[in-house]
LUMTI-344356 format. One record per residue (C-alpha): residue number from 1; residue in one letter; x, y, z. Coordinates in steps of 0.2 Angstrom, whole numbers, plus 5000, padded with zeros to 4 digits. Example, Ala and Ser with C-alpha at 12.3 -4.5 7.8 and 13.67 -1.06 7.14 Angstrom:
2
[r 1, "a", [5062, 4978, 5039]]
[r 2, "s", [5068, 4995, 5036]]
***
This chain:
412
[r 1, "x", [5284, 6088, 5358]]
[r 2, "x", [5278, 6103, 5370]]
[r 3, "x", [5291, 6116, 5378]]
[r 4, "x", [5286, 6111, 5396]]
[r 5, "x", [5290, 6091, 5392]]
[r 6, "x", [5307, 6097, 5384]]
[r 7, "x", [5313, 6105, 5398]]
[r 8, "x", [5309, 6092, 5409]]
[r 9, "x", [5315, 6078, 5400]]
[r 10, "x", [5331, 6089, 5395]]
[r 11, "x", [5332, 6093, 5415]]
[r 12, "x", [5334, 6073, 5419]]
[r 13, "x", [5345, 6069, 5404]]
[r 14, "x", [5357, 6084, 5413]]
[r 15, "x", [5356, 6079, 5431]]
[r 16, "x", [5355, 6061, 5434]]
[r 17, "x", [5367, 6048, 5430]]
[r 18, "x", [5388, 6045, 5431]]
[r 19, "x", [5396, 6059, 5425]]
[r 20, "x", [5414, 6058, 5415]]
[r 21, "x", [5420, 6077, 5418]]
[r 22, "x", [5439, 6077, 5414]]
[r 23, "x", [5438, 6059, 5408]]
[r 24, "x", [5448, 6057, 5390]]
[r 25, "x", [5447, 6047, 5376]]
[r 26, "x", [5463, 6041, 5368]]
[r 27, "x", [5472, 6033, 5352]]
[r 28, "x", [5487, 6023, 5357]]
[r 29, "x", [5498, 6015, 5342]]
[r 30, "x", [5508, 6003, 5350]]
[r 31, "x", [5521, 5992, 5340]]
[r 32, "x", [5518, 5972, 5342]]
[r 33, "x", [5532, 5972, 5358]]
[r 34, "x", [5522, 5987, 5365]]
[r 35, "x", [5506, 5980, 5363]]
[r 36, "x", [5511, 5965, 5375]]
[r 37, "x", [5518, 5978, 5386]]
[r 38, "x", [5500, 5986, 5387]]
[r 39, "x", [5493, 5970, 5388]]
[r 40, "x", [5503, 5965, 5404]]
[r 41, "x", [5504, 5981, 5414]]
[r 42, "x", [5489, 5991, 5408]]
[r 43, "x", [5468, 5988, 5415]]
[r 44, "x", [5461, 5999, 5401]]
[r 45, "x", [5445, 6001, 5397]]
[r 46, "x", [5447, 5998, 5379]]
[r 47, "x", [5433, 6005, 5366]]
[r 48, "x", [5442, 5995, 5353]]
[r 49, "x", [5451, 5979, 5356]]
[r 50, "x", [5468, 5978, 5357]]
[r 51, "x", [5477, 5969, 5344]]
[r 52, "x", [5490, 5956, 5346]]
[r 53, "x", [5500, 5965, 5332]]
[r 54, "x", [5500, 5981, 5337]]
[r 55, "x", [5491, 5996, 5329]]
[r 56, "x", [5477, 6009, 5334]]
[r 57, "x", [5465, 6009, 5346]]
[r 58, "x", [5454, 6018, 5358]]
[r 59, "x", [5456, 6018, 5377]]
[r 60, "x", [5445, 6029, 5391]]
[r 61, "x", [5456, 6037, 5402]]
[r 62, "x", [5450, 6041, 5420]]
[r 63, "x", [5453, 6059, 5425]]
[r 64, "x", [5462, 6054, 5443]]
[r 65, "x", [5475, 6042, 5431]]
[r 66, "x", [5477, 6054, 5416]]
[r 67, "x", [5495, 6058, 5423]]
[r 68, "x", [5500, 6039, 5428]]
[r 69, "x", [5493, 6033, 5409]]
[r 70, "x", [5503, 6047, 5402]]
[r 71, "x", [5519, 6045, 5410]]
[r 72, "x", [5518, 6026, 5405]]
[r 73, "x", [5515, 6029, 5386]]
[r 74, "x", [5527, 6041, 5387]]
[r 75, "x", [5540, 6032, 5395]]
[r 76, "x", [5540, 6018, 5385]]
[r 77, "x", [5539, 6029, 5368]]
[r 78, "x", [5521, 6023, 5366]]
[r 79, "x", [5512, 6034, 5351]]
[r 80, "x", [5496, 6041, 5359]]
[r 81, "x", [5484, 6056, 5355]]
[r 82, "x", [5470, 6063, 5365]]
[r 83, "x", [5454, 6063, 5355]]
[r 84, "x", [5441, 6069, 5366]]
[r 85, "x", [5447, 6081, 5380]]
[r 86, "x", [5431, 6079, 5391]]
[r 87, "x", [5420, 6065, 5390]]
[r 88, "x", [5406, 6073, 5398]]
[r 89, "x", [5404, 6084, 5386]]
[r 90, "x", [5405, 6073, 5372]]
[r 91, "x", [5390, 6064, 5379]]
[r 92, "x", [5380, 6079, 5384]]
[r 93, "x", [5382, 6083, 5365]]
[r 94, "x", [5375, 6065, 5361]]
[r 95, "x", [5361, 6065, 5375]]
[r 96, "x", [5355, 6083, 5366]]
[r 97, "x", [5355, 6073, 5350]]
[r 98, "x", [5345, 6059, 5357]]
[r 99, "x", [5332, 6071, 5364]]
[r 100, "x", [5331, 6082, 5350]]
[r 101, "x", [5324, 6066, 5339]]
[r 102, "x", [5312, 6061, 5352]]
[r 103, "x", [5296, 6062, 5343]]
[r 104, "x", [5280, 6056, 5345]]
[r 105, "x", [5280, 6041, 5334]]
[r 106, "x", [5267, 6029, 5332]]
[r 107, "x", [5266, 6016, 5345]]
[r 108, "x", [5278, 6000, 5336]]
[r 109, "x", [5288, 6011, 5325]]
[r 110, "x", [5307, 6014, 5324]]
[r 111, "x", [5318, 6027, 5317]]
[r 112, "x", [5336, 6026, 5312]]
[r 113, "x", [5340, 6044, 5316]]
[r 114, "x", [5342, 6038, 5336]]
[r 115, "x", [5345, 6024, 5345]]
[r 116, "x", [5331, 6016, 5352]]
[r 117, "x", [5325, 6011, 5371]]
[r 118, "x", [5322, 5993, 5375]]
[r 119, "x", [5304, 5996, 5375]]
[r 120, "x", [5303, 6003, 5358]]
[r 121, "x", [5312, 5990, 5353]]
[r 122, "x", [5301, 5977, 5359]]
[r 123, "x", [5285, 5988, 5354]]
[r 124, "x", [5292, 5988, 5336]]
[r 125, "x", [5294, 5967, 5335]]
[r 126, "x", [5276, 5967, 5342]]
[r 127, "x", [5270, 5979, 5329]]
[r 128, "x", [5278, 5968, 5315]]
[r 129, "x", [5270, 5953, 5322]]
[r 130, "x", [5254, 5960, 5321]]
[r 131, "x", [5256, 5970, 5303]]
[r 132, "x", [5264, 5954, 5296]]
[r 133, "x", [5258, 5939, 5304]]
[r 134, "x", [5260, 5926, 5289]]
[r 135, "x", [5280, 5930, 5289]]
[r 136, "x", [5284, 5934, 5308]]
[r 137, "x", [5282, 5926, 5324]]
[r 138, "x", [5289, 5930, 5341]]
[r 139, "x", [5298, 5920, 5355]]
[r 140, "x", [5298, 5929, 5371]]
[r 141, "x", [5314, 5917, 5379]]
[r 142, "x", [5313, 5924, 5396]]
[r 143, "x", [5315, 5939, 5407]]
[r 144, "x", [5332, 5949, 5412]]
[r 145, "x", [5336, 5951, 5429]]
[r 146, "x", [5326, 5967, 5432]]
[r 147, "x", [5312, 5957, 5422]]
[r 148, "x", [5313, 5965, 5405]]
[r 149, "x", [5307, 5954, 5393]]
[r 150, "x", [5319, 5944, 5379]]
[r 151, "x", [5309, 5943, 5364]]
[r 152, "x", [5317, 5936, 5349]]
[r 153, "x", [5309, 5938, 5331]]
[r 154, "x", [5306, 5923, 5318]]
[r 155, "x", [5306, 5928, 5301]]
[r 156, "x", [5300, 5915, 5289]]
[r 157, "x", [5287, 5913, 5274]]
[r 158, "x", [5284, 5894, 5280]]
[r 159, "x", [5284, 5888, 5264]]
[r 160, "x", [5288, 5869, 5259]]
[r 161, "x", [5291, 5854, 5268]]
[r 162, "x", [5310, 5854, 5272]]
[r 163, "x", [5316, 5861, 5286]]
[r 164, "x", [5326, 5876, 5282]]
[r 165, "x", [5342, 5883, 5288]]
[r 166, "x", [5342, 5896, 5301]]
[r 167, "x", [5353, 5911, 5303]]
[r 168, "x", [5352, 5917, 5322]]
[r 169, "x", [5359, 5933, 5326]]
[r 170, "x", [5361, 5941, 5343]]
[r 171, "x", [5366, 5959, 5348]]
[r 172, "x", [5370, 5971, 5363]]
[r 173, "x", [5378, 5957, 5376]]
[r 174, "x", [5389, 5971, 5380]]
[r 175, "x", [5376, 5985, 5385]]
[r 176, "x", [5385, 6003, 5379]]
[r 177, "x", [5388, 5996, 5360]]
[r 178, "x", [5372, 6004, 5355]]
[r 179, "x", [5374, 6003, 5335]]
[r 180, "x", [5374, 5981, 5338]]
[r 181, "x", [5355, 5982, 5341]]
[r 182, "x", [5353, 5996, 5329]]
[r 183, "x", [5362, 5986, 5316]]
[r 184, "x", [5352, 5969, 5321]]
[r 185, "x", [5335, 5981, 5321]]
[r 186, "x", [5340, 5985, 5302]]
[r 187, "x", [5343, 5968, 5298]]
[r 188, "x", [5324, 5966, 5303]]
[r 189, "x", [5317, 5981, 5295]]
[r 190, "x", [5325, 5975, 5278]]
[r 191, "x", [5320, 5957, 5279]]
[r 192, "x", [5300, 5961, 5283]]
[r 193, "x", [5295, 5978, 5279]]
[r 194, "x", [5306, 5978, 5263]]
[r 195, "x", [5302, 5958, 5261]]
[r 196, "x", [5298, 5962, 5241]]
[r 197, "x", [5316, 5970, 5238]]
[r 198, "x", [5326, 5956, 5249]]
[r 199, "x", [5313, 5941, 5246]]
[r 200, "x", [5329, 5931, 5241]]
[r 201, "x", [5333, 5931, 5256]]
[r 202, "x", [5319, 5923, 5266]]
[r 203, "x", [5314, 5909, 5253]]
[r 204, "x", [5327, 5897, 5258]]
[r 205, "x", [5331, 5901, 5276]]
[r 206, "x", [5322, 5907, 5292]]
[r 207, "x", [5330, 5920, 5303]]
[r 208, "x", [5330, 5922, 5322]]
[r 209, "x", [5336, 5939, 5329]]
[r 210, "x", [5336, 5945, 5346]]
[r 211, "x", [5340, 5962, 5348]]
[r 212, "x", [5346, 5964, 5365]]
[r 213, "x", [5354, 5950, 5374]]
[r 214, "x", [5358, 5961, 5390]]
[r 215, "x", [5343, 5973, 5392]]
[r 216, "x", [5344, 5979, 5409]]
[r 217, "x", [5363, 5985, 5405]]
[r 218, "x", [5357, 5992, 5389]]
[r 219, "x", [5344, 6002, 5398]]
[r 220, "x", [5355, 6007, 5411]]
[r 221, "x", [5368, 6014, 5397]]
[r 222, "x", [5353, 6027, 5391]]
[r 223, "x", [5347, 6032, 5410]]
[r 224, "x", [5363, 6030, 5422]]
[r 225, "x", [5379, 6026, 5414]]
[r 226, "x", [5385, 6027, 5397]]
[r 227, "x", [5399, 6020, 5398]]
[r 228, "x", [5392, 6002, 5406]]
[r 229, "x", [5398, 5987, 5398]]
[r 230, "x", [5390, 5971, 5409]]
[r 231, "x", [5373, 5964, 5415]]
[r 232, "x", [5364, 5971, 5431]]
[r 233, "x", [5365, 5956, 5442]]
[r 234, "x", [5368, 5959, 5462]]
[r 235, "x", [5384, 5954, 5468]]
[r 236, "x", [5391, 5956, 5485]]
[r 237, "x", [5404, 5971, 5480]]
[r 238, "x", [5398, 5976, 5463]]
[r 239, "x", [5385, 5974, 5449]]
[r 240, "x", [5386, 5965, 5434]]
[r 241, "x", [5394, 5952, 5424]]
[r 242, "x", [5406, 5952, 5408]]
[r 243, "x", [5391, 5941, 5400]]
[r 244, "x", [5402, 5937, 5385]]
[r 245, "x", [5415, 5929, 5398]]
[r 246, "x", [5401, 5917, 5406]]
[r 247, "x", [5397, 5905, 5394]]
[r 248, "x", [5401, 5887, 5399]]
[r 249, "x", [5414, 5882, 5387]]
[r 250, "x", [5434, 5885, 5394]]
[r 251, "x", [5425, 5896, 5406]]
[r 252, "x", [5437, 5908, 5414]]
[r 253, "x", [5452, 5899, 5407]]
[r 254, "x", [5460, 5914, 5401]]
[r 255, "x", [5457, 5932, 5396]]
[r 256, "x", [5442, 5934, 5411]]
[r 257, "x", [5443, 5941, 5429]]
[r 258, "x", [5438, 5933, 5446]]
[r 259, "x", [5434, 5951, 5452]]
[r 260, "x", [5418, 5957, 5455]]
[r 261, "x", [5421, 5973, 5450]]
[r 262, "x", [5434, 5970, 5433]]
[r 263, "x", [5424, 5976, 5417]]
[r 264, "x", [5429, 5957, 5411]]
[r 265, "x", [5421, 5947, 5428]]
[r 266, "x", [5418, 5930, 5424]]
[r 267, "x", [5402, 5929, 5435]]
[r 268, "x", [5402, 5918, 5451]]
[r 269, "x", [5399, 5901, 5439]]
[r 270, "x", [5396, 5896, 5421]]
[r 271, "x", [5379, 5903, 5414]]
[r 272, "x", [5376, 5914, 5433]]
[r 273, "x", [5366, 5928, 5423]]
[r 274, "x", [5348, 5924, 5418]]
[r 275, "x", [5351, 5932, 5401]]
[r 276, "x", [5361, 5919, 5395]]
[r 277, "x", [5350, 5905, 5404]]
[r 278, "x", [5337, 5912, 5393]]
[r 279, "x", [5349, 5912, 5380]]
[r 280, "x", [5356, 5893, 5382]]
[r 281, "x", [5338, 5888, 5382]]
[r 282, "x", [5333, 5894, 5366]]
[r 283, "x", [5349, 5890, 5357]]
[r 284, "x", [5349, 5873, 5363]]
[r 285, "x", [5330, 5870, 5357]]
[r 286, "x", [5336, 5875, 5340]]
[r 287, "x", [5352, 5867, 5337]]
[r 288, "x", [5349, 5858, 5324]]
[r 289, "x", [5341, 5872, 5314]]
[r 290, "x", [5353, 5885, 5318]]
[r 291, "x", [5367, 5885, 5301]]
[r 292, "x", [5375, 5901, 5306]]
[r 293, "x", [5376, 5913, 5321]]
[r 294, "x", [5381, 5930, 5321]]
[r 295, "x", [5384, 5939, 5337]]
[r 296, "x", [5385, 5959, 5336]]
[r 297, "x", [5398, 5970, 5344]]
[r 298, "x", [5406, 5988, 5343]]
[r 299, "x", [5419, 5990, 5339]]
[r 300, "x", [5433, 5989, 5328]]
[r 301, "x", [5430, 5983, 5312]]
[r 302, "x", [5434, 5963, 5313]]
[r 303, "x", [5425, 5948, 5309]]
[r 304, "x", [5430, 5935, 5319]]
[r 305, "x", [5430, 5916, 5323]]
[r 306, "x", [5432, 5904, 5337]]
[r 307, "x", [5443, 5899, 5346]]
[r 308, "x", [5443, 5913, 5359]]
[r 309, "x", [5450, 5902, 5372]]
[r 310, "x", [5466, 5898, 5363]]
[r 311, "x", [5477, 5900, 5347]]
[r 312, "x", [5472, 5884, 5340]]
[r 313, "x", [5463, 5884, 5324]]
[r 314, "x", [5447, 5874, 5325]]
[r 315, "x", [5448, 5861, 5311]]
[r 316, "x", [5437, 5870, 5298]]
[r 317, "x", [5447, 5885, 5298]]
[r 318, "x", [5447, 5886, 5280]]
[r 319, "x", [5430, 5888, 5277]]
[r 320, "x", [5428, 5899, 5290]]
[r 321, "x", [5441, 5912, 5284]]
[r 322, "x", [5435, 5910, 5265]]
[r 323, "x", [5418, 5915, 5273]]
[r 324, "x", [5424, 5929, 5283]]
[r 325, "x", [5437, 5936, 5269]]
[r 326, "x", [5419, 5934, 5256]]
[r 327, "x", [5410, 5945, 5267]]
[r 328, "x", [5424, 5957, 5271]]
[r 329, "x", [5428, 5959, 5252]]
[r 330, "x", [5408, 5963, 5247]]
[r 331, "x", [5409, 5976, 5261]]
[r 332, "x", [5425, 5983, 5255]]
[r 333, "x", [5416, 5983, 5237]]
[r 334, "x", [5403, 5991, 5243]]
[r 335, "x", [5408, 6006, 5254]]
[r 336, "x", [5428, 6005, 5255]]
[r 337, "x", [5428, 6002, 5274]]
[r 338, "x", [5440, 5987, 5278]]
[r 339, "x", [5436, 5974, 5291]]
[r 340, "x", [5451, 5961, 5297]]
[r 341, "x", [5446, 5942, 5297]]
[r 342, "x", [5453, 5929, 5309]]
[r 343, "x", [5451, 5919, 5324]]
[r 344, "x", [5448, 5930, 5341]]
[r 345, "x", [5464, 5924, 5351]]
[r 346, "x", [5476, 5926, 5335]]
[r 347, "x", [5470, 5943, 5329]]
[r 348, "x", [5466, 5949, 5346]]
[r 349, "x", [5470, 5941, 5363]]
[r 350, "x", [5463, 5926, 5372]]
[r 351, "x", [5444, 5928, 5381]]
[r 352, "x", [5437, 5913, 5386]]
[r 353, "x", [5418, 5910, 5390]]
[r 354, "x", [5411, 5920, 5374]]
[r 355, "x", [5395, 5916, 5364]]
[r 356, "x", [5404, 5911, 5348]]
[r 357, "x", [5415, 5897, 5356]]
[r 358, "x", [5402, 5891, 5365]]
[r 359, "x", [5389, 5891, 5350]]
[r 360, "x", [5401, 5880, 5340]]
[r 361, "x", [5411, 5870, 5352]]
[r 362, "x", [5396, 5865, 5363]]
[r 363, "x", [5380, 5869, 5352]]
[r 364, "x", [5387, 5863, 5337]]
[r 365, "x", [5385, 5876, 5326]]
[r 366, "x", [5399, 5877, 5312]]
[r 367, "x", [5398, 5894, 5307]]
[r 368, "x", [5398, 5905, 5322]]
[r 369, "x", [5407, 5923, 5321]]
[r 370, "x", [5407, 5939, 5332]]
[r 371, "x", [5406, 5954, 5319]]
[r 372, "x", [5416, 5970, 5328]]
[r 373, "x", [5405, 5984, 5318]]
[r 374, "x", [5409, 6001, 5315]]
[r 375, "x", [5415, 6013, 5327]]
[r 376, "x", [5417, 6034, 5326]]
[r 377, "x", [5436, 6039, 5325]]
[r 378, "x", [5435, 6054, 5334]]
[r 379, "x", [5424, 6049, 5348]]
[r 380, "x", [5416, 6033, 5359]]
[r 381, "x", [5400, 6028, 5348]]
[r 382, "x", [5392, 6032, 5332]]
[r 383, "x", [5383, 6047, 5332]]
[r 384, "x", [5365, 6046, 5329]]
[r 385, "x", [5368, 6054, 5311]]
[r 386, "x", [5379, 6039, 5305]]
[r 387, "x", [5367, 6024, 5312]]
[r 388, "x", [5358, 6023, 5293]]
[r 389, "x", [5376, 6022, 5283]]
[r 390, "x", [5385, 6010, 5296]]
[r 391, "x", [5368, 5999, 5296]]
[r 392, "x", [5366, 5999, 5279]]
[r 393, "x", [5383, 5994, 5276]]
[r 394, "x", [5383, 5980, 5289]]
[r 395, "x", [5368, 5974, 5279]]
[r 396, "x", [5380, 5970, 5263]]
[r 397, "x", [5390, 5960, 5275]]
[r 398, "x", [5374, 5953, 5281]]
[r 399, "x", [5367, 5947, 5263]]
[r 400, "x", [5385, 5939, 5260]]
[r 401, "x", [5383, 5928, 5276]]
[r 402, "x", [5364, 5923, 5269]]
[r 403, "x", [5372, 5920, 5252]]
[r 404, "x", [5385, 5905, 5259]]
[r 405, "x", [5371, 5897, 5270]]
[r 406, "x", [5360, 5898, 5255]]
[r 407, "x", [5372, 5888, 5244]]
[r 408, "x", [5378, 5877, 5258]]
[r 409, "x", [5360, 5872, 5266]]
[r 410, "x", [5344, 5879, 5258]]
[r 411, "x", [5348, 5871, 5241]]
[r 412, "x", [5355, 5854, 5245]]
***
């Protein structure tokens, strides 16, 4: 990259977009009773989910709200620690790192040393389909609100006469959760470009992977607002819907908002978002094939299964808990990282209209999970230099999920 181009890009990075001067990231550590107090009285922007039974969570505090928030926490004797004093400075360092890793790669390649843009992701998928036509095919399931292609990569050896079980993974439904698409891409990378080593994972199962379910929002976090979470559809007052409150299964009954400007806005109606209409059509067309559904989020170190709309448990809760615990154990054996396993509502708080609930409750996929991936204890998102260790760790969990599907479905 020439020095002049670097200067131009640097200028763009530091002059465009919403600024977060004076915003802070704060660890709060409420008890179970204090958690309920926070849930009822605070409208925090949570980086990590608020746990029902208390414990450490992380929130963003706006500069203009600092006095009110800290008075509330102090008066209620809720432990808190400011870990990022100025979020804008933190994001400046992130932007500089992204730019420093911006090299002239061959078209269709990716790196796990930076967070890739949506166009680069799609070019990579197209490159794999060209290089490995016997293993990879692509399906463009539709376009986003702003016209970006939503490409599902299908990985299959195509061998045998029996229909193979499908493992379907999506990522990035919440725009700012960058490690989620990176993790999905690493799974793709390992199954395709390292298929000799991971051959056992593609012999008896097919894989459908959608690395970016919310491409407009994802791009917006790179260009305008790093904390953006929702889609980019236009409303009468505010832009975007929380896509993970927009699925038509107990839609809007709990844990969602009717206010357009809310971070958990449920949408004007279920499946109002074109991205989710595309997702729905694809999922319904493949409902008889999909045996395991994983939706990747960040972060919190959770392996969650339905239901999100109620504390009642599914009939097959024993199987869901057993599989989740097996995956958690495999990750812990590999790296020491602990993932909490349980139903969404009983571990966290109710939130209706999520993709995992819809996939199980409507589309009939028994094994349906939300994975809240790794994060950075001292900041917002994992720094780029921690991407590779994180995705490798997650892949160990993906292997454990596959092993269960292989035993239950592929060898019947």
